[in-house]
C-alpha positions as CSV (number, residue, x, y, z in Angstrom):
1,M,-6.3,-27.3,-14.0
2,L,-7.9,-24.2,-15.6
3,R,-11.2,-24.8,-13.9
4,Y,-9.5,-24.2,-10.5
5,L,-8.2,-20.8,-11.5
6,P,-11.3,-18.7,-10.6
7,F,-11.3,-20.3,-7.2
8,L,-7.6,-19.7,-6.7
9,L,-8.0,-16.2,-7.8
10,V,-10.9,-15.5,-5.3
11,L,-8.9,-17.1,-2.5
12,A,-5.8,-15.0,-3.4
13,L,-7.8,-11.8,-3.3
14,W,-9.6,-12.7,-0.1
15,I,-6.2,-13.5,1.6
16,Y,-4.7,-10.2,0.3
17,A,-7.7,-8.2,1.5
18,F,-7.6,-10.0,5.0
19,I,-4.0,-9.4,5.5
20,D,-4.2,-5.9,4.2
21,C,-6.9,-5.1,6.6
22,L,-5.2,-6.6,9.5
23,N,-2.0,-4.6,8.8
24,T,-3.8,-1.2,8.3
25,P,-3.6,1.1,11.3
26,E,-7.0,1.7,12.9
27,D,-6.9,5.4,12.4
28,E,-6.4,5.0,8.7
29,V,-9.4,2.7,8.0
30,R,-12.2,4.4,6.1
31,N,-16.0,4.4,6.5
32,L,-16.3,1.6,9.2
33,P,-14.5,0.4,12.2
34,K,-11.6,-1.9,11.5
35,P,-13.3,-4.9,13.4
36,I,-16.3,-4.6,11.2
37,W,-14.2,-4.6,8.2
38,V,-12.5,-7.8,9.3
39,L,-15.9,-9.4,9.8
40,I,-17.1,-8.3,6.4
41,I,-14.0,-9.8,4.7
42,V,-14.2,-12.9,6.6
43,L,-18.0,-13.6,6.2
44,F,-18.3,-12.3,2.6
45,G,-15.0,-12.9,1.2
46,Y,-15.8,-16.1,-0.7
47,M,-18.3,-14.1,-2.7
48,L,-15.7,-11.3,-3.6
49,F,-18.1,-8.9,-2.0
50,G,-16.1,-8.5,1.3
51,S,-12.7,-8.2,-0.6
52,L,-13.9,-5.9,-3.1
53,A,-15.7,-3.7,-0.6
54,W,-12.5,-3.5,1.5
55,L,-10.4,-2.5,-1.5
56,M,-12.9,0.1,-2.8
57,A,-14.4,1.6,0.4
58,G,-12.2,0.7,3.4
59,R,-8.8,0.7,2.5
60,P,-6.8,4.0,3.1
61,R,-5.9,6.1,0.0
62,R,-2.2,6.3,-0.4
63,A,-1.0,9.9,-0.5
64,V,1.3,11.0,-3.2
65,P,4.1,13.2,-1.8
66,A,3.7,17.0,-2.6
67,G,6.6,16.9,-4.9
68,G,5.5,13.8,-6.7
69,F,7.7,10.9,-6.7
70,G,11.2,12.3,-6.8
71,G,12.4,15.5,-8.5
72,G,9.2,17.6,-7.8
73,H,8.0,17.2,-11.3
74,G,5.1,14.7,-10.7
75,R,7.2,11.7,-12.0
76,W,9.6,9.1,-10.6
77,V,13.2,10.1,-10.6
78,A,16.0,7.6,-10.3
79,P,18.2,8.1,-7.3
80,D,21.3,9.0,-9.4
81,D,19.3,11.8,-11.0
82,N,17.6,13.0,-7.9
83,P,19.4,16.1,-6.5
84,D,18.2,15.7,-3.1
85,F,19.5,12.1,-2.9
86,L,23.0,13.2,-4.4
87,R,23.2,16.0,-1.9
88,S,22.5,13.6,1.1
89,L,25.5,11.4,-0.3
90,D,27.6,14.5,-0.4
91,D,26.6,15.3,3.2
92,D,27.4,11.7,4.4
93,K,30.9,12.0,2.8
94,K,31.6,15.2,4.5
95,D,30.6,13.7,7.8
96,K,33.0,10.8,7.3
97,D,35.8,13.0,6.3
98,S,35.4,15.2,9.3
99,E,35.6,12.2,11.7
């Protein structure tokens, strides 16, 4: 069973890269047009080249919000500790009370 593991990992990476490329909006793809990336992934995916090239050079970079992930401190904040979230709950409650 372990002898199939490398093949399955390459196949999983190929499928992930292919679906990720198809789901990425055209204007967010980097370095090459999207159809070219699809061809590279399909033609060279079995050798890992296409999939790794997409992940390193074609995939859009995910932007981190200006305030970080939550409380503006560059770290993730749970919803019950996030003042913006708690304020939105208060606003929702006030809206329901006024109806």
